[in-house]
C-alpha positions in Angstrom: -39.4 18.6 18.6 -39.2 14.8 18.3 -42.6 13.0 18.0 -43.8 11.4 21.2 -43.4 7.9 19.8 -39.7 8.6 19.3 -39.3 9.9 22.8 -41.0 6.8 24.2 -38.9 4.5 22.1 -35.8 6.3 23.4 -36.5 5.0 26.9 -36.1 1.5 25.8 -32.5 2.3 24.9 -31.9 4.6 27.9 -33.5 2.4 30.6 -30.4 0.4 31.4 -28.5 3.7 31.8 -30.9 5.0 34.5 -30.3 1.8 36.6 -26.6 1.3 35.9 -24.5 1.7 39.0 -27.3 2.8 41.3 -28.8 0.9 44.2 -32.6 0.5 43.8 -34.5 0.8 46.9 -36.6 -2.3 47.7 -40.3 -2.1 47.9 -41.3 -0.9 51.4 -44.1 0.7 53.2 -45.5 1.0 56.6 -47.3 -1.3 56.5 -46.2 -3.1 53.3 -49.2 -2.2 51.0 -49.8 -3.1 47.4 -52.2 -0.8 45.6 -53.7 -1.8 42.3 -55.9 0.8 40.6 -57.8 -0.6 37.7 -57.8 -4.1 39.2 -59.8 -5.7 36.4 -59.1 -9.5 36.5 -56.4 -9.3 39.3 -55.7 -12.8 40.4 -57.6 -14.5 37.6 -54.9 -14.5 34.9 -52.1 -16.9 35.7 -50.0 -15.4 32.9 -49.9 -12.0 34.7 -46.2 -11.7 35.5 -46.8 -8.9 38.0 -49.4 -10.9 39.9 -47.1 -13.9 40.0 -44.2 -11.8 41.3 -46.3 -10.1 44.0 -47.9 -13.4 45.1 -44.4 -14.7 45.9 -43.8 -11.7 48.2 -45.4 -11.0 51.6 -47.8 -8.1 52.0 -49.6 -6.7 55.0 -52.4 -5.2 52.9 -53.5 -5.4 49.3 -56.0 -2.7 48.0 -57.8 -3.3 44.8 -59.6 -0.3 43.2 -62.0 -0.9 40.3 -64.3 1.6 38.7 -66.5 -0.9 36.8 -69.3 -1.7 39.3 -69.9 -5.3 38.0 -66.2 -6.1 38.1 -65.9 -4.5 41.5 -68.6 -6.9 42.8 -66.7 -9.9 41.5 -63.5 -8.8 43.1 -65.2 -8.1 46.4 -66.8 -11.5 46.4 -63.3 -13.1 45.8 -61.5 -11.0 48.4 -61.2 -13.9 50.9 -59.9 -16.4 48.3 -56.6 -14.6 47.5 -53.4 -16.3 48.7 -52.4 -15.5 52.2 -49.3 -13.7 50.9 -51.5 -10.8 49.9 -52.4 -10.1 53.5 -55.7 -8.3 54.2 -57.4 -7.7 50.8 -59.7 -4.7 50.5 -61.7 -3.8 47.4 -63.2 -0.3 46.5 -65.5 0.9 43.8 -63.7 4.2 43.0 -63.0 6.2 40.0 -59.5 7.6 40.4 -58.7 10.9 38.8 -56.4 13.9 39.0 -57.5 17.5 38.7 -55.5 17.6 35.4 -56.9 14.5 33.9 -59.0 15.8 31.0 -61.0 18.1 33.3 -63.0 15.1 34.6 -62.9 16.4 38.2 -64.7 19.7 38.7 -65.5 19.1 42.4 -64.1 16.6 44.8 -65.8 13.2 44.8 -67.8 14.1 41.7 -67.2 11.7 38.8 -68.6 11.8 35.3 -70.6 8.8 34.1 -68.6 5.6 34.0 -69.4 3.7 30.8 -69.3 -0.1 30.6 -70.8 -3.0 28.8 -74.2 -4.0 30.2 -73.8 -7.3 31.9 -77.5 -8.2 31.4 -77.0 -7.8 27.6 -74.0 -10.2 27.8 -76.0 -12.7 29.8 -78.5 -12.9 26.9 -75.6 -13.3 24.3 -73.4 -16.1 25.6 -71.7 -16.2 22.2 -69.8 -12.9 22.9 -66.3 -13.1 24.4 -66.3 -13.1 28.2 -63.7 -10.3 28.4 -66.4 -7.9 27.1 -67.6 -7.5 30.7 -64.2 -6.1 31.6 -64.5 -3.1 29.2 -65.1 0.2 30.9 -63.9 3.8 30.8 -64.9 7.4 31.6 -64.7 7.8 27.8 -67.5 6.1 25.9 -65.3 6.2 22.8 -62.8 3.9 24.6 -65.6 1.4 25.3 -67.0 1.5 21.8 -63.7 1.0 20.0 -63.3 -2.4 21.7 -66.7 -3.6 20.4 -67.9 -4.4 16.9 -70.1 -1.6 15.6 -72.9 -3.9 14.7 -73.4 -4.7 18.4 -73.6 -1.2 20.0 -75.4 0.3 16.9 -78.0 -2.5 17.1 -78.9 -2.1 20.7 -78.9 1.1 22.7 -78.7 -0.8 26.0 -75.4 -2.5 25.1 -73.5 0.2 26.9 -74.6 1.1 30.5 -73.7 4.2 32.6 -73.0 4.2 36.3 -72.2 6.9 38.8 -69.4 6.0 41.2 -67.4 7.8 43.9 -64.3 9.6 42.6 -61.0 9.9 44.5 -57.9 12.0 43.6 -54.7 9.9 43.1 -52.4 12.2 45.3 -54.9 12.0 48.2 -55.1 8.2 47.9 -51.4 7.8 47.9 -50.9 10.0 51.0 -53.7 8.2 52.8 -52.8 4.6 51.9 -49.0 4.9 51.7 -48.5 2.0 49.3 -45.1 0.5 48.9 -46.0 -0.5 45.3 -48.5 1.1 43.0 -49.9 -0.4 39.8 -52.1 1.6 37.4 -54.2 0.2 34.6 -56.9 2.8 34.0 -57.4 2.3 30.3 -55.7 5.4 28.8 -55.6 7.7 31.9 -52.4 6.3 33.5 -50.1 8.9 32.0 -52.3 11.8 32.9 -52.6 10.5 36.5 -48.9 9.9 36.9 -47.6 13.2 35.5 -50.0 15.2 37.8 -48.6 13.7 41.0 -46.1 16.1 42.7 -42.8 14.8 44.0 -43.8 15.7 47.5 -46.7 13.1 47.3 -44.4 10.3 46.3 -42.1 11.2 49.2 -44.8 11.5 51.8 -46.4 8.3 50.7 -43.1 6.4 50.7 -44.0 4.8 47.3 -41.0 2.7 46.2 -42.2 1.2 42.9 -44.7 2.2 40.2 -46.1 0.2 37.3 -48.2 1.9 34.7 -49.4 1.3 31.1 -48.0 3.6 28.5 -49.4 1.8 25.5 -52.8 3.6 25.6 -51.3 7.0 26.1 -48.2 7.2 23.9 -48.5 10.9 23.1 -48.0 11.9 26.7 -46.0 8.8 28.0 -42.6 10.5 27.7 -43.7 13.5 29.8 -45.2 11.2 32.4 -42.0 9.1 32.6 -39.8 12.2 32.9 -42.0 13.6 35.6 -41.5 10.5 37.7 -37.7 10.5 36.9 -37.6 14.1 38.3 -39.1 12.7 41.5 -36.0 10.4 42.0 -37.4 7.3 40.3 -35.7 5.4 37.6 -36.7 2.9 34.9 -36.4 -0.7 36.1 -37.9 -2.2 32.9 -39.7 -0.9 29.8 -42.1 -3.3 28.1 -44.4 -3.3 25.1 -47.3 -2.1 27.3 -46.0 -1.3 30.8 -43.1 0.7 32.4 -41.8 -0.3 35.8 -40.1 2.5 37.8 -38.3 2.2 41.1 -37.3 4.9 43.6 -33.5 5.5 43.9 -32.0 5.2 47.3 -30.7 8.4 48.8 
């Protein structure tokens, strides 16, 4: 069997073939809803191509989901400052999981500890990069690998734990019916995507999906093929993200 990295690389070559000669359905929803899971610095990075594209469109509703409680508060405070094109902006402090995602969900709405950099520690160390307060994951190893060992070894309070509400991705999709979904969940994107049944994509009327494959290369190929099976095709394949669009008909 070919290694996962080879399978993922093959999509770069095959992506134009999926789209060639087919009409791609435009983003739609009822209402037109943009759902961003793992919102992080949404709206703060002017170099974010997805944000710039979506800002130029017209949405009825934009839903930002962020697991990091500190980042969530920042997003919630800024909700009224987004351009009018994003419509009504709602922000939720949810952890988003699937039943198949590393066994994290044992009971509905029960999340494991969410690990993130302690913002109080950062306030006392202004010399540290500002992006440290964006780091968070259900895997403490993912947090620690982004931080110099001398920092988290030297202070046990550098990494904090929070309990947050958990939601299942298929249920969120069927409830919110987003026209466009963006996932940036720091390594869980592929597990979440490949666990969504075709029926959910159809019921939710999701027309386009953006997710990060860079942090999950070993299962990225399976995740992409699962979405292709559900009548999506690759619109673009980048160094970090893959954009997929539902095929008309």
